[in-house]
N, C-alpha and C positions, 0 to 999 in steps of 0.2 A: 807112283806118278813120275813122269819123265822130268829129270832135273832141268833140262833145257826149257821145258814148258814153264816151270816155276820161275826161272830167271827171266824168261821172255815176257810172261804175262802177269804173274802174281807179284813179282818184286816191285815193278813200277807202281802198281796199285797200292801196295803196302806203304811205299814211300810217300805217295800222295796223301793217303789216309792219315799217317802219323804227322805229316806236315800240317795238315788242316787242324788236327787235334791240338797240336802245339800252338798254332796261330790263334785258335779259339781260346786256349787257356791264357795266352799272353793278353789277348784282347779283354777277356773277362777280368783278369787281374787289374788291368788298367781301369776298367769301369768300376770295380768294387774296391779299388785302392783307398784305404781309409787312413793314410798317413798325412801328417802336416805338409810334407813335401809336395804331394799331388793336389792339395786343397785349392791352391790358386788356379790351376788348370781347370779343375772341375767347376769352380764358381764362375770363372771366365766363360766357360762353355755354356753355362746356364744363362748368362747375361747376353750371349750372342744371338739369342732368339730374335728373329726379325720383328716380332710383335713389340719388342722393347726398344726399338731403334730411337724413338723420339724421347725416351725417358732419360732423366738425369739422375744418376745413382751416386750415393755416398755410402761407403761401407767401412766399418772397422770391427775387427774381431780379435780379441786377446785371450790368452790364458791367464786366469787370475792366480794360478799356482805360482807362476814365475814372471808374469808381466809380458811374456813373449807375444809379439804381434803375429797373428796367424794369417791375416789377410787385411788389406786396406785398399780402398779406391776412392779418390776424391775426399779423403777423410778430413781434410782441413778446410773444405769448402762449406759455405753456408747454405742451409736448406730450410724450408718451412717445416718446423717440427710437428705441426698439428698437435694432437693430444700427447705426443711425447713430451711436451712442455710440462705435463702433469708430474713427470718424474722429478723435475726441479722443485716444484711446489711441495710435493709430499716429502721429498728428501729434506728440504729446509724445515718443514713442520716437525718431522720426527726428531731432528737434531737441535731444534731451538725451543720448541714448546715442551713443557714439563711432561714427563711420563705419567700417564693416567689422566691427561687433560680431558675435561668433559665439556661438551656444549650444553649449557643449561638455559632453559627457557623458564622464567620465573614469573609468578603472579604475586603482586603486592596490592595493598590498599592504603589509603590515607585516612580511613575512617574505622569505625568499629561495627561489629555485628551485634545488633540488638533485636531480640525476638525473631531470629532467623533472617533479618533484613540487613544487608550490607548498605549502609546509609550514604557512603561516598563512592568514589570511582574505583573500578577494578583496573589495575595497571599490569601490562604485560611487557616484560623486558625481552627484546629479541637478542639472541646470541649468535644468529647466523647459522643455527643448527640445520644442515641440509637434509637430515634424515627425518625431520618431523613430519608426521602425517595426520590425517583426520582422526585416527584412533588415539593419537596422543592428546588431541584436544578433548576427546571423550574422557581420557584419563584425568585431565585437569578439571573437567566438569565434575567427575566423580569425587575428586579430592575436595572440591568445594562443598559438594553435597554432604560428604562425611563430616565436615566442620559445621554442618547445620544451616548453611546458607541456602535460602529458598527464594530470595528476591534481591536484586541489585538495583538500587535507586540511582546510582551515578552512571557515568559513561564507561564504556569499554575502551580504555585508552592504551594505545600502543606506543612503546618507546623504541625508536629506531636510531638512537644516537650511537649505537655500537659501530655503525659504518657511516661513511660519507654518503652523500645523496646521489652519487653517480650510478645510474641504473645499468649502464651498458659498457661493455669492454671496449677499449681503444682498438680501432681497426676492425671491429666487427662489421659485417655487411648489413646494410639497412634492410635488405630483402630477406634476411634470415628470420625476421619477425613474420609470423607468430610461431615459428617452429619451437618445440619444447627444448631443443638442444641449445637454444640461446635465450633461456628464460632470464627475466629481469632480476637484478641482484638487490637483495635487501636483507637486513638481519632478522626480519620477521618472515621466515620462509616456511611454507607448508606445501606438501605434495609436489615438491620440486617446482613450486610456483607455476604449476600447470594444471590443466583439467583434461580428463579423458571424455571423449564423446563416442557413444556407441550408436551406430546407425543400422537399422534393419528394414527390410522391405515392408510396405504396408500390406494389409490383408488382400486387397484387390488391385488389379491393374488401374492406374490412374490415381491411386491413393498416395498421399505424401508418406515418406518413410517414417518409421517410429524412431524417436530420439530419446536417449537416456544419457545422463552425465554421471561421472564419478569424480568427486562427490556430488550429491544433489545439493544445489545451492541457488539462491536468488541473486547472487552477485553477478552472474552472467545472464544475458538475454539471448534466446534462441530464435533465429529467423529461418524457418524451414521452407525452402523453395524447391526441395527435391521432389522426385516423382518415382513411383513404382511402374516400371515399363520395360518392355522387351525391344523398344525402338532403338536400334544401334546408332541412329543419327543423333540421339541425345547424348551429350558427354557423360562420362562416368561420374559417380558421386564424388564431390569434393567438399571438404569442410575447412573453413578458415575463420580468422577473427579480424574484424575491421580495425585497422590501425588506430591506436589511441583510444580505443574503447574496449569493452568486454561484450560486444555484440558478436555472436557466433553465427556465421552464415552457412547454411547447408544448401548446396546446389547439385544438380545433375541427377543421374538415373541409377536406380538399383533394379536389378532383375528380380522377379518374384522368387527365383530359386537361389538368390544370393545368401551367403552366410552373413552374420553380423560383422560389420566393418568397424574397426576401432581407430580413432584419431586422437592425437594428443597435441594440445596447443598451449602456448605460454599464456599467462594472465597479465593484463595491464594493471599496474598499481597493486602488486602482490601483497604489500603490507596491509592494505585495506581488505584484500581477499582473506588474509589470515584472520583479521579481526572480525570480519563478517561471518566467516565460518565458525569462529569461536562463539560468537553471539548465538548463532543458529544451534550449535551443539549444546550450549548452556540451556537454551529453551527446550530442546529435546530431552534433556536430563531432568527437566522439571523445575529449573530455576527461571523465575520471571525476571526479564530485563526491561526496565522502564525506558531507558534513554538510548542514544545512538552510539556509533563507534567514532573514535577520534584519534589523533596522534598527539602525544605529549611527551616531554623529556623528563627523565629521571631527576634532572637537576632541580626541577620545580618542587619536588616533593620528597626528596631523599630523607630528610630529618624526621618527617612524620610517618614514614612508611612502615607498614606491618606486613611481614612475610606470610603468604598464604599457602603456596604450593609451587612445585616445579616438576618438569620432566627433563631428562637428560639422555645424551648418547655419547659414548666414549670416542675419542679421536681415532682409535684404530678401526672402528666401524666406518668412520668417515673416509679414512685412507683406503679401505677396501672398496667403498662406493666410488671413489675417484679413479683408482687404478684398475680395478677389475671391470667396472661397468662404464668407465670413461665419462663420468658425470661432470659436465662442464660447470653447472651452478655450484656443485659441491666444491670444486676446485677454486672458483672465484670467491666463494664464502671463506674458504680456508685461507686464501691469500690475504683477504682483508682482516681475518682473525689474527694472523701472524703479525700484521701491522698494529692492530689494536692492543694485542697482548704486550708487545715490546715497546710501543711508543706512547700508550696510554690515552691517546686521543681517538677520534673516530677513525676506524680502520679504512685505509684507502689502498687501491691497487698500486698506485705510484710508490707509496712507502713500503708496501709488501714486497715489491720488486727490488727496491733498494736493499731490503733485508735478505732476499734471496741472493743477490749479488755479493753482499757482505759474507754470507755463509759460504758461497762457492769460492770466493777469494781466500777465505780462511783455510780452505782445503787445497789451495795452490792452483785453482782453476782460473784461467785468464778470462775475465768477464768482458774485457775490451773487444774480444773477438766474437761477440754474440749480440743479438738484439732481442730484448725481452720486454713485452708490453702487456701481457695478461697472464693469468695463472692457469688457464685451461688449454690454450693452444687454438682457440677459435679464431683469433686474430691472424690476418695475413701479414702483419708487420713482424711477427716473431721470426728470428733466423738463428740457427745454431748448427754446429758441425757434428758429424759422427764422432770425431775426436773428443769433443767436450762431453757428449752424452756418455761415451764409454768411460771417460774419467770420472764422471758422477757415479756411474755404476760401480766402478772400481773402489771409489772412496767409501761408498755404502758398504761394500763387502769387507773393507778393512776395519770398519767400526763394528766390532764383534758384539757390542752390547745392544746395538739397535738394528743390525742387519736382518735378523729374523723377521722383525716387524715389517721392514721395507720389502723384503723378499716375498713374504706371505701376502702382502697387499696386491701383488701383481696377478694378472690373469694367468691361468694355467692351461696350456694347450690341451684341447680335447676334453676339458673338465668344466671350466666356468668362465664367466665374464665374456669379454669380446673375443676370446680364443676358444670358446666352448665347442665350436663346430670345425675347428681347424686342426690339422695334423693327426686326426684320428687314425688308429691302426698303424702308426709308425712308432719308431723309437723315441720320437719327440713328444708323444702323447703322455701327459702327466709329468713330463720332464721339464719342459720350457716354462719359465716364469717371465712374462714380458708385458710391455705396454704397446698397444696399437696406436695408430694416429692416422686420421683420415680427413682430408678436405677434397674439394674438387680437383682432380688430377694429382692428388697426393696420397700415398699410402706408405706408412712407416711402421717399423717394428724394432723395438730395442729391449734388451733384457738379458736373461741368463739361460744357459743350457748346459747340461752335463754331458761330457763326452762318453764314449763307450767304456773308457777305463776310469770313469768317475771323477774326472777333472772338471771344475766349474769354469765355464767360459763366459765372457761378457761380449755382447755384440750390439751393433746399431746398424740397421739397414734402412736408409732414407731414400725414398723414391719420389721425385718431384717432376711436374710438368708432363704428365702422361695423359694423352687424349682418349685412351681406350677405357675399357671396364676395369675397375679396381680389382676384380676377381683375378685378372691376369697377373697383377703385381703381387697379390697375396699368394698365389700359387708359386711364383718365383721365390718369394721369401721363404715359404714352407720348404721348398726343395733345398735351399741353402741351409736352413736350420736342421733338416733331416741329415744332411751331410755332416754337420757338426755333431749331431747326436751319435753318429757312427764312427767318429774320429777316434783314433788311438794315438795319444800324444807320446807315448813311450816307445813307439815303433820307429 
């Protein structure tokens, strides 16, 4: 081939090709750069999305290996923590309650069993156990049966002196009732102080829906105003509870082809719900109950009391329920339990929060720069910075004797809890241990992630005042965390 032809035609083409390849390689290296030096640029680029313009962000990311700050944005500003507040409550519990602490619900009597008859009252001491369910009441009934009790002549009396009488968290929204995520707080807790309602279409057009509850109980009253219909002018089925009562109202339409719909509502006066359920379960087990349910304090009968039975759950199971599943009632019960255990009187949120602040202060965390009013984060009054949350995460990491319990209580990305369906198929799956937090316009994520070279990082990503769908914020958080999981700190 003619050399002049090569120079004239092929050489410019070759130059253009090699330049494009080099440019692509440079561009690709920038996109996939996983060094700490490029992390700020990459996170900033994620936050530049126009969909996020109205949102207020606070972010802090550090290496727990050497304390190095890898990224921060508005990290000293105050944000609504939502359920990130549970990190403070559970950290305080782990470090101030004795290891192996148990929530125990106990049965006593002030009389004797004669000829299979319990001649006096049956007393139940509430411990605030947030894991207690109907099957635990069946276990208590069985234990009484084993002791030969076939009839109870006295009252079924509940002792709720473990906590104060304040049902509701400070700063909780009045219209959150009757949602199950804001269940009323009491030491006699069962089924999350809630009830499930299952609604299915009737057999024929025009029939009312079929209604079932779990558990089955006479404590609630059902008012079924629903209809089986294809008429789209009729609003879809809704289930609610009339405020200040346990009247459950079913309204609206189900199509004949609809699947069973499940609703979950909080219960009014849950301590009486507990006692009513116990009475019903005792009867189902074959124990005859002559009289009614009532409330009575342990102080009136401590000297004459005879222990009969108990059920219990370990604190670590409660910690998992709080942090993995973001259980608000469990967090509030734990807050009051911290107060009751340390101060000896009826547990209160106010005293529990003082103890949280005392614990944080003992770790060198400035509590004057935060506002804490409940244990779960339901309240809009709470305010905390990413700096403070990361300090809490760092202090838990430094406490080698308790860190594993705290770390394992958190939801795992792509595996369980509130992170079960997030970050699947990425390096973050099975790697991230973190706590989510959600309110209207709020989506937060704080916890731990391992870098590509095995270094543990602590992070807090707080997103407030967002008018769009929370899904957008979660996708942003996941992108940031995926960057961290690819990071190589030693480069």
